[in-house]
VOGU-3710 file (C-alpha; in Angstrom, 3 decimals, decimal comma):
1> xxxxxxxxxx> -0,057/-0,249/0,161  1,055/3,300/-1,184  1,531/6,056/1,283  1,491/9,830/1,422  3,305/12,491/3,331  1,102/15,734/3,569  3,424/18,511/2,718  3,361/21,396/5,483  3,621/23,937/2,537  0,052/22,771/1,437
11> xxxxxxxxxx> -1,040/22,858/4,656  -0,206/26,411/5,175  -1,630/27,231/1,929  -4,483/25,773/2,727  -4,774/27,511/6,041  -3,954/30,746/4,051  -7,171/30,198/1,500  -9,508/29,338/4,450  -8,917/32,127/5,987  -8,424/34,975/3,401
21> xxxxxxxxxx> -10,090/38,161/4,466  -9,289/37,270/8,386  -6,734/37,729/10,957  -6,359/36,223/14,436  -3,388/36,996/16,508  -2,622/33,879/18,669  -1,577/35,542/21,827  -4,998/36,558/22,275  -6,979/34,844/19,684  -8,044/38,135/18,450
31> xxxxxxxxxx> -10,502/37,782/15,100  -10,864/40,505/12,651  -12,950/39,847/9,721  -11,717/42,649/7,238  -13,461/41,831/3,752  -16,875/42,046/2,333  -17,139/38,079/1,264  -16,123/36,994/4,740  -18,296/39,286/6,383  -21,447/37,790/4,241
41> xxxxxxxxxx> -20,209/34,393/5,100  -20,016/34,864/8,658  -23,984/36,677/8,525  -24,898/32,969/6,873  -24,273/31,777/10,667  -25,081/34,716/12,534  -27,860/37,083/10,531  -28,420/38,864/13,676  -24,709/40,341/14,572  -24,709/42,410/10,995
51> xxxxxxxxxx> -24,330/46,276/10,600  -27,545/48,362/9,585  -27,617/52,159/8,358  -28,569/53,992/11,388  -30,458/56,449/9,395  -32,732/53,920/8,600  -33,863/53,354/12,678  -33,239/56,594/13,914  -34,960/59,682/12,842  -34,071/62,619/12,840
61> xxxxxxxxxx> -30,428/61,820/12,791  -28,481/64,926/13,740  -24,760/64,378/14,147  -21,168/66,081/12,808  -18,352/63,482/12,631  -14,494/64,776/14,056  -12,656/62,031/12,306  -13,892/62,672/9,055  -12,111/65,694/9,137  -8,689/66,942/10,714
71> xxxxxxxxxx> -10,420/68,609/13,273  -10,149/65,692/16,028  -7,456/64,476/19,047  -5,521/62,269/15,804  -4,790/65,807/13,692  -5,784/63,215/10,737  -8,416/62,483/8,544  -9,615/58,880/9,882  -12,919/58,288/8,001  -13,041/58,288/4,286
81> xxxxxxxxxx> -16,584/57,989/2,606  -18,363/57,819/6,280  -21,878/56,779/7,134  -23,214/55,776/10,654  -23,302/52,044/11,343  -24,474/49,946/14,447  -25,680/46,384/14,917  -29,599/45,550/14,984  -29,656/45,357/18,579  -28,062/48,434/19,053
91> xxxxxxxxxx> -30,248/50,424/16,599  -33,271/49,112/18,170  -32,853/50,607/21,475  -31,415/54,060/19,837  -35,010/54,411/18,198  -36,517/53,972/21,924  -34,031/56,627/23,083  -34,966/58,715/20,414  -38,411/58,310/20,427  -38,219/58,629/24,834
101> xxxxxxxxxx> -35,843/62,174/24,689  -38,540/63,329/21,588  -41,126/64,027/25,042  -38,515/66,848/26,494  -37,773/68,247/22,701  -34,350/66,542/22,524  -32,602/64,345/20,036  -29,581/62,134/20,366  -26,809/63,976/18,442  -24,282/61,677/17,128
111> xxxxxxxxxx> -20,357/61,799/16,552  -19,376/58,096/16,048  -21,217/54,792/16,015  -19,015/51,732/13,912  -15,460/52,505/13,199  -13,124/50,325/11,146  -10,472/48,226/13,522  -7,851/50,333/11,631  -8,835/53,462/12,931  -8,854/52,039/16,605
121> xxxxxxxxxx> -4,869/51,445/15,961  -4,331/54,830/14,375  -6,184/56,247/17,703  -4,108/54,186/20,156  -0,725/55,162/18,492  -1,393/58,632/19,396  -3,368/58,016/23,282  -2,001/54,969/24,219  -4,242/55,258/27,424  -7,224/52,822/27,974
131> xxxxxxxxxx> -9,520/55,651/29,965  -9,812/57,270/26,106  -8,804/54,732/23,820  -9,401/51,296/22,944  -6,360/49,173/22,962  -6,430/47,462/20,035  -5,093/44,073/21,847  -8,786/43,864/22,447  -10,235/45,529/19,725  -13,270/48,061/20,460
141> xxxxxxxxxx> -16,900/48,215/21,015  -16,838/50,487/18,071  -15,150/47,935/16,140  -18,361/45,734/16,481  -21,097/48,510/15,955  -22,259/48,116/19,924  -20,480/51,797/20,947  -21,854/55,035/20,177  -20,173/58,390/20,661  -23,603/60,686/21,298
151> xxxxxxxxxx> -25,004/63,848/22,965  -28,197/65,197/23,245  -29,676/68,321/20,705  -32,893/70,205/20,702  -35,270/68,657/18,450  -36,642/71,331/16,833  -33,261/72,938/15,617  -30,361/70,193/15,888  -28,472/72,492/17,607  -26,574/70,482/20,638
161> xxxxxxxxxx> -27,328/71,488/24,115  -24,486/72,383/26,876  -22,363/70,049/27,753  -19,343/69,382/30,047  -16,883/69,610/27,581  -16,426/69,099/23,830  -15,921/65,423/22,249  -12,746/63,795/22,826  -12,011/65,827/25,404  -9,390/63,518/27,888
171> xxxxxxxxxx> -9,424/65,814/31,242  -11,311/64,890/34,187  -13,670/67,166/33,467  -15,395/64,733/30,870  -15,625/62,150/33,711  -19,157/61,230/34,982  -18,372/62,323/38,573  -16,957/65,426/37,687  -19,161/67,686/39,702  -17,727/71,482/39,221
181> xxxxxxxxxx> -20,449/72,385/36,379  -23,473/74,380/35,764  -26,903/72,833/36,944  -27,802/72,943/33,024  -24,875/71,021/32,262  -25,637/68,500/34,964  -28,873/68,530/34,069  -28,343/67,529/30,211  -25,342/64,697/31,623  -27,932/62,934/33,612
191> xxxxxxxxxx> -30,528/62,849/31,078  -28,121/61,397/28,562  -26,719/58,588/31,025  -30,420/57,827/32,203  -32,193/56,881/29,085  -29,131/55,564/27,700  -28,392/53,481/30,955  -32,335/52,510/30,843  -32,170/51,262/27,219  -29,754/48,639/27,926
201> xxxxxxxxxx> -26,181/50,734/27,340  -23,179/51,121/29,707  -21,585/54,493/30,219  -18,044/54,685/30,387  -17,009/56,392/33,523  -14,194/58,764/31,947  -16,052/60,089/28,578  -19,508/61,537/29,025  -20,603/60,758/25,420  -19,024/56,745/25,305
211> xxxxxxxxxx> -21,640/54,386/25,510  -21,775/50,512/25,106  -23,794/47,566/24,859  -22,641/45,075/27,587  -20,782/41,800/26,267  -19,422/43,313/23,073  -17,858/39,835/22,215  -20,761/38,542/20,880  -20,378/40,584/18,130  -17,216/40,366/15,499
221> xxxxxxxxxx> -14,380/42,625/15,165  -15,050/44,265/11,919  -12,466/45,663/9,690  -14,265/46,840/6,797  -14,067/50,378/5,223  -17,751/52,210/5,102  -17,694/52,394/1,405  -17,548/48,855/1,232  -20,345/48,323/3,710  -22,414/50,764/1,440
231> xx> -22,745/48,073/-1,191  -24,167/45,232/0,736
//
């Protein structure tokens, strides 16, 4: 009977072909989906984990996108062809939040939702501090579509209401326990935190604008550009 040796080179080739479009860091099993083809494969087994356009769930959609300009803490344009994306779970909760705020003549005001993993890496190189930036070794809730950076706005004109600091202010003034603020600002921060937490989001103690769904690892880390998502 003739026997055959299985070539190590062939094995490596098969592994490479199988995981084309994925990457994995063996130190902590960080798994990243990086192209649409493999993202679609993932969704065949877990369809509810996919990203959806935020504007199909939240209305009106008031927003600004500092990362699509150089006017952010990195001094770089991080986002090209930007659009807002979240998981269905996050979007459904944000819709409930938006509807609740309307009774107060208020609206959510968005800065960021989903971001590609490569942007997390760029941010970490400039601010390697886990109080204010996600460590790429763990990935970010933003890379999974379950974290949002939000404020409040007047429902009638879309103008942001006063908050403790500007977006991405990395000082104690942005912390939730900072109290040396006007009554109006304290009230606005409390309204945002109260409604976000009521519907299941968790606040980040060092950033008044950052909220995430619990247990984010239920969702995959993505490194898919906005332009590619739009083609789905």
